[in-house]
N, CA and C atoms as an extended XYZ file, in Angstrom:
345
Properties=species:S:1:pos:R:3:atomname:S:1:resname:S:1:resid:I:1 pbc="F F F"
N        -7.022       11.748       20.872 N   MET     1
C        -6.156       12.842       20.664 CA  MET     1
C        -5.411       11.310       19.444 C   MET     1
N        -4.731       11.829       18.390 N   ILE     2
C        -4.255       10.439       17.620 CA  ILE     2
C        -2.764       10.711       17.140 C   ILE     2
N        -1.886        9.651       17.574 N   ARG     3
C        -0.622       10.590       16.715 CA  ARG     3
C        -0.459        9.560       15.260 C   ARG     3
N         0.949       10.415       15.200 N   LEU     4
C         1.164       10.607       13.772 CA  LEU     4
C         1.390        9.111       13.097 C   LEU     4
N         1.920        8.300       14.269 N   ALA     5
C         2.420        7.102       13.796 CA  ALA     5
C         1.279        6.166       13.476 C   ALA     5
N         0.503        6.169       14.494 N   GLU     6
C        -0.988        5.266       14.145 CA  GLU     6
C        -1.989        5.946       13.091 C   GLU     6
N        -1.486        7.054       12.920 N   ILE     7
C        -2.124        7.358       11.711 CA  ILE     7
C        -1.445        6.786       10.386 C   ILE     7
N        -0.172        6.594        9.893 N   MET     8
C         0.953        6.137        9.517 CA  MET     8
C         0.651        4.558        8.952 C   MET     8
N         0.496        3.574       10.770 N   LEU     9
C         0.694        2.344       10.133 CA  LEU     9
C        -1.031        2.134        9.449 C   LEU     9
N        -2.133        2.718        9.821 N   THR    10
C        -3.456        2.640        9.554 CA  THR    10
C        -3.521        2.519        8.207 C   THR    10
N        -2.904        3.711        7.608 N   ARG    11
C        -3.190        3.587        6.116 CA  ARG    11
C        -2.042        2.756        5.722 C   ARG    11
N        -0.899        2.179        6.102 N   ALA    12
C         0.013        0.918        5.672 CA  ALA    12
C        -0.667       -0.076        5.550 C   ALA    12
N        -1.546       -1.069        6.821 N   GLU    13
C        -2.537       -1.794        7.257 CA  GLU    13
C        -3.574       -1.463        6.021 C   GLU    13
N        -4.496       -0.456        5.232 N   ALA    14
C        -5.545       -0.895        4.951 CA  ALA    14
C        -4.847       -1.024        2.960 C   ALA    14
N        -3.450        0.124        2.668 N   LEU    15
C        -2.997       -0.384        1.663 CA  LEU    15
C        -2.868       -1.775        0.974 C   LEU    15
N        -1.942       -2.664        2.835 N   ALA    16
C        -1.481       -3.832        2.376 CA  ALA    16
C        -2.289       -4.765        2.616 C   ALA    16
N        -3.825       -4.375        2.778 N   ARG    17
C        -5.004       -5.331        2.909 CA  ARG    17
C        -5.480       -5.434        1.531 C   ARG    17
N        -5.512       -4.201        0.883 N   THR    18
C        -6.441       -4.167       -0.747 CA  THR    18
C        -5.443       -4.467       -1.944 C   THR    18
N        -4.066       -4.116       -1.586 N   GLY    19
C        -3.155       -4.303       -2.464 CA  GLY    19
C        -1.908       -5.387       -2.223 C   GLY    19
N        -2.053       -6.076       -1.477 N   GLY    20
C        -0.610       -6.918       -0.891 CA  GLY    20
C         0.522       -6.070       -0.437 C   GLY    20
N         1.576       -6.726       -0.451 N   VAL    21
C         2.859       -5.609       -0.753 CA  VAL    21
C         3.064       -4.970       -1.781 C   VAL    21
N         3.564       -3.478       -1.288 N   ASN    22
C         3.610       -2.385       -1.849 CA  ASN    22
C         4.330       -1.274       -1.310 C   ASN    22
N         4.779       -0.347       -1.973 N   ASP    23
C         5.895        0.123       -2.169 CA  ASP    23
C         5.305        1.384       -0.744 C   ASP    23
N         4.437        1.424       -0.992 N   GLU    24
C         4.064        2.850        0.039 CA  GLU    24
C         3.275        1.928        1.406 C   GLU    24
N         2.936        1.432        1.773 N   SER    25
C         3.190        0.383        2.988 CA  SER    25
C         4.809        0.210        3.095 C   SER    25
N         5.329       -0.368        2.348 N   LEU    26
C         6.769       -0.398        3.277 CA  LEU    26
C         7.055        1.055        3.584 C   LEU    26
N         6.887        1.694        2.483 N   SER    27
C         7.330        2.768        3.162 CA  SER    27
C         7.059        3.501        4.442 C   SER    27
N         5.701        3.648        4.607 N   LEU    28
C         5.245        4.683        5.663 CA  LEU    28
C         5.911        3.430        6.753 C   LEU    28
N         5.596        1.716        7.082 N   LEU    29
C         6.165        0.942        7.931 CA  LEU    29
C         7.684        1.427        8.480 C   LEU    29
N         8.325        1.513        7.012 N   ASN    30
C        10.423        1.965        7.516 CA  ASN    30
C        10.415        2.971        8.008 C   ASN    30
N         9.106        3.965        8.028 N   THR    31
C        10.016        5.357        8.309 CA  THR    31
C         9.287        5.228        9.807 C   THR    31
N         8.217        5.012        9.980 N   VAL    32
C         7.744        4.564       11.483 CA  VAL    32
C         8.768        3.250       12.409 C   VAL    32
N         9.011        2.928       11.779 N   ARG    33
C        10.079        1.735       12.747 CA  ARG    33
C        11.731        2.408       12.733 C   ARG    33
N        11.484        2.970       11.607 N   SER    34
C        13.427        3.767       11.676 CA  SER    34
C        13.458        4.853       13.211 C   SER    34
N        12.604        5.092       13.356 N   ARG    35
C        12.213        6.624       13.607 CA  ARG    35
C        12.569        5.637       15.479 C   ARG    35
N        12.076        4.687       15.747 N   SER    36
C        12.237        3.783       17.437 CA  SER    36
C        12.951        2.969       17.150 C   SER    36
N        13.249        2.717       16.368 N   VAL    37
C        14.686        1.284       16.210 CA  VAL    37
C        15.892        1.683       15.361 C   VAL    37
N        17.231        1.640       16.314 N   THR    38
C        18.058        2.665       15.877 CA  THR    38
C        18.767        1.298       14.864 C   THR    38
N        19.010        2.309       14.090 N   ASN    39
C        19.574        1.366       12.456 CA  ASN    39
C        19.095       -0.426       12.313 C   ASN    39
N        17.866        0.131       12.153 N   ALA    40
C        16.777       -0.638       11.001 CA  ALA    40
C        17.256       -0.866       10.436 C   ALA    40
N        17.019       -2.245        9.824 N   ILE    41
C        17.231       -2.407        8.008 CA  ILE    41
C        15.509       -2.445        7.473 C   ILE    41
N        15.975       -2.049        6.672 N   PRO    42
C        14.341       -1.604        6.245 CA  PRO    42
C        13.914       -2.473        5.406 C   PRO    42
N        12.681       -2.800        5.007 N   TYR    43
C        11.731       -4.058        5.140 CA  TYR    43
C        12.007       -3.426        3.574 C   TYR    43
N        11.676       -4.624        2.442 N   THR    44
C        12.055       -4.535        0.479 CA  THR    44
C        10.900       -5.640        0.450 C   THR    44
N        10.303       -5.440       -0.664 N   THR    45
C         8.833       -6.222       -0.960 CA  THR    45
C         9.975       -7.581       -0.982 C   THR    45
N        10.690       -7.911       -1.364 N   GLY    46
C        11.307       -9.216       -0.722 CA  GLY    46
C        11.393       -9.452        0.302 C   GLY    46
N        11.034       -8.924        1.403 N   SER    47
C        10.469       -9.213        3.046 CA  SER    47
C         9.651      -10.319        2.928 C   SER    47
N         8.535      -10.180        2.333 N   PHE    48
C         7.542      -10.650        2.623 CA  PHE    48
C         6.813      -11.366        1.081 C   PHE    48
N         6.634      -12.882        1.513 N   ALA    49
C         5.618      -13.720        1.295 CA  ALA    49
C         4.615      -13.402        0.203 C   ALA    49
N         3.881      -12.267        1.032 N   ALA    50
C         2.910      -11.989        0.678 CA  ALA    50
C         1.835      -11.096        1.535 C   ALA    50
N         0.959      -10.707        1.268 N   GLY    51
C         0.250       -9.545        1.589 CA  GLY    51
C        -0.364       -9.625        3.357 C   GLY    51
N        -0.152      -10.344        3.315 N   THR    52
C        -0.506      -10.664        4.910 CA  THR    52
C         0.635      -11.316        6.107 C   THR    52
N         1.379      -11.486        5.371 N   ASP    53
C         2.709      -10.631        6.059 CA  ASP    53
C         3.337       -9.837        6.586 C   ASP    53
N         3.123       -9.154        5.481 N   LEU    54
C         3.362       -7.697        5.670 CA  LEU    54
C         1.959       -7.021        6.521 C   LEU    54
N         0.868       -7.277        6.718 N   VAL    55
C        -0.332       -6.929        7.409 CA  VAL    55
C        -0.112       -7.921        8.873 C   VAL    55
N         1.159       -8.612        8.894 N   ASN    56
C         0.832       -8.899       10.160 CA  ASN    56
C         2.021       -8.081       10.541 C   ASN    56
N         3.145       -7.994        9.936 N   THR    57
C         4.371       -6.924       10.334 CA  THR    57
C         3.857       -5.737       11.025 C   THR    57
N         3.038       -5.155       10.014 N   ILE    58
C         2.298       -3.929       10.407 CA  ILE    58
C         1.544       -4.055       12.392 C   ILE    58
N         0.843       -4.583       12.120 N   LEU    59
C        -0.066       -4.859       13.150 CA  LEU    59
C         0.730       -5.143       14.996 C   LEU    59
N         2.436       -5.886       14.386 N   GLN    60
C         3.198       -6.052       15.393 CA  GLN    60
C         3.538       -5.256       15.955 C   GLN    60
N         4.097       -4.235       14.719 N   GLN    61
C         4.723       -2.477       14.746 CA  GLN    61
C         3.723       -1.760       15.509 C   GLN    61
N         2.698       -1.809       15.138 N   ARG    62
C         1.421       -1.013       15.575 CA  ARG    62
C         1.507       -1.395       17.474 C   ARG    62
N         1.138       -2.271       17.586 N   ASP    63
C         1.910       -3.000       19.162 CA  ASP    63
C         2.691       -2.386       20.053 C   ASP    63
N         3.759       -2.738       19.374 N   PHE    64
C         4.821       -1.443       19.282 CA  PHE    64
C         5.224       -0.123       19.928 C   PHE    64
N         4.318        1.008       19.127 N   GLU    65
C         4.082        2.178       18.617 CA  GLU    65
C         3.354        2.059       20.065 C   GLU    65
N         2.043        1.890       19.649 N   LEU    66
C         1.151        2.182       20.853 CA  LEU    66
C         1.005        1.769       22.143 C   LEU    66
N         2.077        0.459       22.403 N   ALA    67
C         2.340        0.000       23.756 CA  ALA    67
C         1.921        1.055       24.497 C   ALA    67
N         0.681        0.529       25.856 N   PHE    68
C        -0.033        1.209       27.154 CA  PHE    68
C        -0.646        2.022       26.993 C   PHE    68
N        -1.108        2.831       25.536 N   GLU    69
C        -1.767        3.204       25.028 CA  GLU    69
C        -3.385        2.593       24.691 C   GLU    69
N        -3.383        1.086       25.322 N   SER    70
C        -4.790        0.546       25.173 CA  SER    70
C        -5.676        0.441       24.005 C   SER    70
N        -5.016        0.261       23.066 N   GLN    71
C        -4.945       -0.300       21.240 CA  GLN    71
C        -4.636       -1.973       21.091 C   GLN    71
N        -4.532       -2.438       21.629 N   HIS    72
C        -4.492       -3.910       21.313 CA  HIS    72
C        -5.283       -4.248       21.589 C   HIS    72
N        -6.168       -4.436       22.842 N   ARG    73
C        -7.557       -5.518       22.357 CA  ARG    73
C        -8.293       -5.050       21.429 C   ARG    73
N        -8.717       -3.560       21.030 N   TYR    74
C        -8.936       -3.156       19.738 CA  TYR    74
C        -8.558       -3.951       18.242 C   TYR    74
N        -7.571       -4.064       18.425 N   ASP    75
C        -7.007       -4.338       17.689 CA  ASP    75
C        -7.077       -5.818       17.196 C   ASP    75
N        -7.328       -6.216       18.565 N   LEU    76
C        -7.605       -8.014       18.390 CA  LEU    76
C        -9.153       -8.375       17.912 C   LEU    76
N        -9.849       -7.259       18.260 N   ILE    77
C       -11.865       -7.239       17.975 CA  ILE    77
C       -11.678       -7.368       16.636 C   ILE    77
N       -11.196       -6.209       16.264 N   ARG    78
C       -11.007       -5.785       14.943 CA  ARG    78
C       -10.253       -6.995       13.511 C   ARG    78
N        -9.855       -7.121       14.077 N   THR    79
C        -8.809       -8.482       13.432 CA  THR    79
C        -9.421       -9.498       13.767 C   THR    79
N       -10.634       -9.837       14.041 N   ASP    80
C       -11.004      -11.316       14.248 CA  ASP    80
C        -9.547      -12.060       15.525 C   ASP    80
N        -8.705      -12.037       15.982 N   GLN    81
C        -8.279      -12.409       16.219 CA  GLN    81
C        -8.471      -12.717       18.196 C   GLN    81
N        -7.757      -13.909       18.356 N   PRO    82
C        -8.490      -14.256       20.032 CA  PRO    82
C        -7.704      -13.177       21.274 C   PRO    82
N        -8.904      -12.967       22.123 N   ILE    83
C        -8.288      -11.980       23.289 CA  ILE    83
C        -7.674      -13.156       24.110 C   ILE    83
N        -6.547      -12.814       24.929 N   HIS    84
C        -5.988      -13.456       25.217 CA  HIS    84
C        -6.377      -13.226       27.349 C   HIS    84
N        -7.149      -12.340       27.059 N   ASN    85
C        -8.405      -13.529       28.255 CA  ASN    85
C        -9.392      -14.076       28.069 C   ASN    85
N        -8.637      -15.815       28.495 N   PRO    86
C        -9.404      -16.897       27.973 CA  PRO    86
C       -11.551      -17.389       28.807 C   PRO    86
N       -11.752      -16.260       29.936 N   ASP    87
C       -11.915      -16.154       30.879 CA  ASP    87
C       -13.222      -14.952       30.497 C   ASP    87
N       -13.266      -14.722       29.370 N   LEU    88
C       -14.049      -13.430       29.131 CA  LEU    88
C       -14.755      -13.870       27.838 C   LEU    88
N       -16.164      -13.938       28.299 N   ALA    89
C       -17.023      -13.941       27.556 CA  ALA    89
C       -17.363      -13.543       26.524 C   ALA    89
N       -18.133      -14.503       25.337 N   ALA    90
C       -17.700      -13.766       23.779 CA  ALA    90
C       -18.333      -12.529       23.860 C   ALA    90
N       -20.201      -12.417       24.792 N   ASN    91
C       -20.785      -10.686       24.280 CA  ASN    91
C       -20.273       -9.481       25.034 C   ASN    91
N       -18.646       -9.850       25.868 N   ARG    92
C       -17.775       -8.778       26.641 CA  ARG    92
C       -16.968       -9.042       25.710 C   ARG    92
N       -16.785       -9.268       24.914 N   LYS    93
C       -15.603       -8.488       23.365 CA  LYS    93
C       -16.095       -7.406       23.295 C   LYS    93
N       -17.192       -6.830       23.306 N   VAL    94
C       -17.673       -5.412       22.257 CA  VAL    94
C       -18.059       -4.533       23.551 C   VAL    94
N       -18.416       -3.314       23.724 N   LEU    95
C       -18.858       -2.264       24.743 CA  LEU    95
C       -20.017       -1.948       24.581 C   LEU    95
N       -20.628       -1.778       25.098 N   PRO    96
C       -22.661       -1.377       25.101 CA  PRO    96
C       -22.537       -0.086       24.191 C   PRO    96
N       -23.603        0.092       23.512 N   ILE    97
C       -24.175        0.947       22.882 CA  ILE    97
C       -24.538        1.896       23.502 C   ILE    97
N       -24.111        3.129       23.062 N   PRO    98
C       -24.668        3.954       24.454 CA  PRO    98
C       -26.330        3.861       24.281 C   PRO    98
N       -26.888        4.379       25.760 N   GLN    99
C       -28.512        4.182       25.020 CA  GLN    99
C       -29.093        5.132       24.525 C   GLN    99
N       -28.668        6.580       24.094 N   ALA   100
C       -28.579        7.590       23.615 CA  ALA   100
C       -28.845        7.754       22.350 C   ALA   100
N       -28.016        6.622       21.442 N   GLU   101
C       -27.564        6.592       20.437 CA  GLU   101
C       -28.315        5.525       19.962 C   GLU   101
N       -29.404        4.737       20.873 N   ILE   102
C       -30.425        3.694       20.244 CA  ILE   102
C       -31.633        4.396       19.718 C   ILE   102
N       -31.668        5.428       21.000 N   ASP   103
C       -32.703        6.271       21.265 CA  ASP   103
C       -33.044        7.075       20.042 C   ASP   103
N       -31.618        7.660       19.551 N   ILE   104
C       -31.546        8.760       18.415 CA  ILE   104
C       -31.755        8.029       17.157 C   ILE   104
N       -31.248        6.753       17.071 N   SER   105
C       -31.391        5.958       15.393 CA  SER   105
C       -33.141        4.986       15.767 C   SER   105
N       -33.967        5.788       16.491 N   ALA   106
C       -35.267        4.523       16.912 CA  ALA   106
C       -35.278        4.060       16.897 C   ALA   106
N       -34.336        3.040       17.201 N   GLY   107
C       -34.590        1.783       17.050 CA  GLY   107
C       -33.873        0.807       15.759 C   GLY   107
N       -33.105        1.169       14.904 N   VAL   108
C       -32.878        0.604       13.652 CA  VAL   108
C       -31.366       -0.037       14.841 C   VAL   108
N       -30.219        0.841       15.396 N   ILE   109
C       -29.336        0.219       16.307 CA  ILE   109
C       -29.907       -0.585       17.316 C   ILE   109
N       -29.202       -1.772       17.330 N   LYS   110
C       -29.730       -2.530       18.723 CA  LYS   110
C       -28.603       -2.830       19.744 C   LYS   110
N       -29.043       -3.066       21.098 N   GLN   111
C       -28.160       -3.505       21.936 CA  GLN   111
C       -27.212       -4.382       21.441 C   GLN   111
N       -25.952       -4.241       22.074 N   ASN   112
C       -24.816       -5.321       21.434 CA  ASN   112
C       -26.105       -6.375       22.894 C   ASN   112
N       -25.142       -7.616       22.465 N   SER   113
C       -26.186       -8.904       23.435 CA  SER   113
C       -24.957       -8.960       24.563 C   SER   113
N       -25.513       -8.945       26.032 N   GLY   114
C       -25.379       -8.998       26.868 CA  GLY   114
C       -25.248       -7.916       27.777 C   GLY   114
N       -26.038       -7.103       27.320 N   TYR   115
C       -25.555       -5.785       27.939 CA  TYR   115
C       -27.084       -5.243       27.848 C   TYR   115
């Protein structure tokens, strides 16, 4: 299952990464945020100095919105941020590729290291 808020925040992030601070990203972010935060002051284009600031705010809202849904770890991996477990080996930050997928690809897909 996937939630509408996740779709909206994913689109907002993609637009912010490709176009910087933009009205559609702000609208999507404000829609999700205003649903969960009572009397939230809407973000405006002046709220962010750069597109990266908007992306960081979207990712933070995504963490709030998807809390306890096991998405945060994958967001950290996807955005190349450090995982909060310092004892985790680098090759364990990704999951193993199912053997059936490797077999179907006739060896084009290689197993992730460490598995």
